[in-house]
N, C-alpha and C positions, 0 to 999 in steps of 0.2 A: 439539709442540702438536697435530699431526693424526695422531699415531701410532695413536689408537684411533678414528679417524673413517673411514667408508667409504661408498661408494654402492653400493647393492645392484643397481640397474639402470643402469650407467653408459652403455650403448648409447643411452639416450634423448638423450644430449648431442649426438648426430648431428643432431637436430632444429634445433639452433642454425644449421645451414647454410641453414635456410629463412628466417631473419630478414632476411638481405641481399636475397633474392629479393622478400620482402614489401615492403621499402623501395622497391625498383625499382618494382614493381607499383603502389604507392601513388602514386609521383610520376608515372608515366605516366597513371594513371587520373585524377589530379588535373588534369593539363594538358588531358586530353581533356573533362573536365567543365566547364572554364572557357570561357564564351563570349567571343568577340572582337568588338570594333566598330571599324570603320575610319572615322575622320573626320579632317579636315584639321587640327583643332587642338583640344587638350583644355584650352585656357586657362580656358574657362568652367566645367570640372568639377573644377578644383583646390580641394581641401579638406583639413583637417588629417587626418593619418593616424590611423586608429583602432587603438589598442593590441591590441584584442581579435583583430583580423585578423592581427597578428604572432603571437599566442599560439595560433593555431588549430592548428598542427603538434603542440601539446602533446597533443592527443587521441590522435593516432597513437602518440606516445611512450608514453603510459599503457598503450595496447593492447600495445605490443611489451614493456613491462615486466611486464605480466600474463602474456603468452606465456612470457617467460623464467622467470618465477617458477614457472609450471605445469611447464616442462621439467624444471627442477631438482627440483621435488617428485616428478615421475614417475621421476626417477633414484634416488629414495628415499635421501636422506642420513640417516646415523644414527651415533651414538656407540656404541662396543662396550666394555663394561667385562668384561674376562675375568679369572677367577680359576681357579686350578689346585690341585686336591688330589691328592697322591701317595699311593697306598696300596701297601705292600710286600706282595705275595701269597705270596711264598716267600722268607723271609728266610734267610740263612745265618750261622750262629755259627762262628766261626773262632778257633783258638788256634794262636799262633805260639811254638813251643818253640825256644829259642834256646841253643846251646852257649856257655858262658862260661868255658871252661877256659883255660889260659894259652896254649895252642896257637892260640887264636883271635887272639892278637896278631901272628901271622905276617904278613910283609909282602909275601906273594905277590899280595895284593890291596891297593890303595891306599886310605887309608894303611895300613890293615891289615884282616884279615878281619872283625872285629867292627864297626869303623866303617863299612866298605863295606856290610855287611849292614844295619846301622841306617839308613844313607841310603836303601838301596832299599826297605827295609820300610816306612819312613815314607811314601814315595811310594804303596806299595801300599795302606796304611792310608787315605790321604786319597781313594784311588779306590774305596773301599768304603763310601760314605756311608749305606747302607741296612742295613748289617750290624753284628752285635755282634762285637767282637774282644776276645780276651784274650791276656796274655803269660805264658809260663812260662820260667824260667832254670833251667838245670841245668848241673852240672859232675860232681863225685863224688856229689852229692845234688841234689835239685831242689826248687823251690817255686814258687809262684804269685806272679808280679810284679804283674799286674793281672787281676782276674777279668773275665769277659765283661761288656762295656758297650757302649752305643751312643755314648757320649761320646768323640769321637775326640781331644778335647784331653787327656783324661786318659791314654788309651793312648799318644799321641805324647810327652806328658811322661815317662811311665814308660819308654818306649822309649829316649828321649835319655839318661836316667839309667843305663841299663845299661852296666856296665864290668866289667873283670875285678877280683875282689877276693878276699882271702884268708879271707873268712868261710865261703864255701862250700868244702866238702871238695874237694880236687883229684881229677883223674881225669875220666873220661867215661862217665856212666851213662846211656847212651841209653834203657835200659828204664825208669829212673826218670823221665826227662824225659817220655817217651811216656805212662807210667802217670798222672803228675800231669795231663797234658793231657786224657787220657780222663776223669779224675775231674772236671775243670772242665766237661765237655761231656755227661756221662752223663745228667743230669737236664734237659737242654735240650730245648725243645719245638719247636725249629726243624725245618723240613723237610730241611734239609741241614746236616750237621756236619762241620766239616773241621779237620785238624791240619796245620800246615806244621812239619815237624821238620827242623831244620838242625844238622849237626855236621861236624867237621874230622877225626875220628879214629875209634877202634874202641871198642866197649863193652869197658871193663876194670875196671869197679867197679859197685857198686849191688846191691841184694838182689832186684831184680825183673828177670827175663829179658825181653829185648826182645820175644821171641816170644810170652811170656805177655801182655804189654802189648798185643801186636798182636791177639791173641784177644779181649782185653777191648774193644778198639775195634771189632772186628767184631760182637760181642754187642750193642753199643749203636749200631750203625749209623753209625760215625764212619769217614769216608775220611781217609787219611793221605798226604799229599805229602812225600817225603823229599828232602833236598838234601845232597849231599856237596860241601863247600866247600874247595878247594884246588887248587893247580896240579899238574900231573903232574911227577914227579921231586922235586927238592930245593926247599926253601923257607927264606928267612931267618926263624927262629923263636927264641923264647926258649929258652935252654939252661941258664941259671942266674941267679943274682941276685948282683950286685956289692955290695961292702961299703957302697956309699952307698945301697942299696935299690933301684936300677934294675936292669932285666933285661940280662942279657948275651945277645946274639944270635949264632947260628951257623947254618951250613946243616944242615937236618934233612930227611931223607927224609919225604915226605908219605905217610902211611898212612891210608887211608879204607876201612872195611869196606863196600864197595859191594855185596857179595852180601847182607849183612844189610839193608842200606837198601832194596835192590831187593825183598827178600822181605817186608819190612814194607809196602812200597807195594803190592805184588802182592796180599798177603793182605786188605788193607783196601779194595781197589779204587781206590787212588791211583796215583801215578806217581813214579818216581825221576828226579831230575835231577842233573847234575854241573856245579858252578860253578867253573871254572878261571880266571875273570878277572871284573873288575868288569861289564864289558859283558855277559858270559855269565850273570852273577847277575841283571842288570836283565831280560834276555830270559826267564829262568826264571819270575820273578815276573809279567812280562807274560802269559806263557802261562798260569800258574795263574789270574790275573785273568780271562782269557778263559774258561777251562775252568768256572770257578765263577761262573756269572751268577746275579744275583738277578732274579727275575721282579717286575716293577713295573707296576702300573696307574695310569694317569694319567687323572684326571677333569677335564674343562675345563667350567666354568659361565660362560656368557656372559649379560650383561644388556644389552638393546638399547634405547636411547633414540632414538626415531624423531623426525626433524626435518621431515618432509614436511608435517605439519599446519600449522605456522606459515606456511610458503611458500604453501600453498594459500589460506590466509586472506589473505595479502598479495596473491596473484593476483586473489582476489575483491575486495579492496580497491581495487586499480587499475582494474578493470573498472567497479566501481561509481562511482568518482570520475569515469571517462571519461563514463558514460551521465549522471551528474549535470550534468557540465559541458556535455555535448552538448545537452541539452534546457533548460538555463537560460541561462548566459552566452553560449554559442555557438549558440543556438537559430536566430539569424537568419543564420548563416553555413554551416549544413549542410542 
């Protein structure tokens, strides 16, 4: 109820400490101004009590109420209506290129590499409310899953639907995935353009060389962060398909072309990361999130509804009523 209410000058509330002193002073002064007469008996002076005499302290009460209203008015109470307008001054366009080859079903990350990536990437997307984000899938070939958009619900829905399928040609075409991502960003007018390219293998197919794609990224001012996904050594990975259509798993040596990924990142002004576990993958996305900050201007507009004027009028009303009563009904007692 009072979340938008404030006092501009609350120090004036200290004046309330004077009110008890005024009460004491009034009582002492009243006793001194009252004349006394000593007689042996007051039987002859007994009359009916005048009700106006009993109400005489009302004048002082009215004065105290007037002073109280003035003190509150000086504290300047007011309602504050605040509205905020956020303006993104330096937006970032981000394309996340995801390897969806069969090896992404390896279980060295839990439950597998692809699902672990999707979970961490979803959190990353939610933490970029002011940026446009797009998704690119690649294996032996690549295509745009979601073009750049600021609608995070669309991006998250598309991310959730990503899975291994046999529609895309098998293999790992890193150059194709990077080139498709560059193509989505080349016409962007954002001040910062970023690709997050993730793979768990080596470039073994595709008709675009990764280094050529890197040069295209440099030409269009696109920074690329590369992530090599997979544990060191052996990992339980798909090695064949059973008669029932399910994958057969076995231990496979993890091979990631780290030299290539480092070169892509260095050429484009980005950074290379190695994710060997779910925790490490989360830390990598957190670091990228910190490295790529969106500049935001926040404008706050405040509308003040001052409340001291009614209190001032109330104080004047109390004083006016006191003067009226003092020189009319209580004239014979003051």
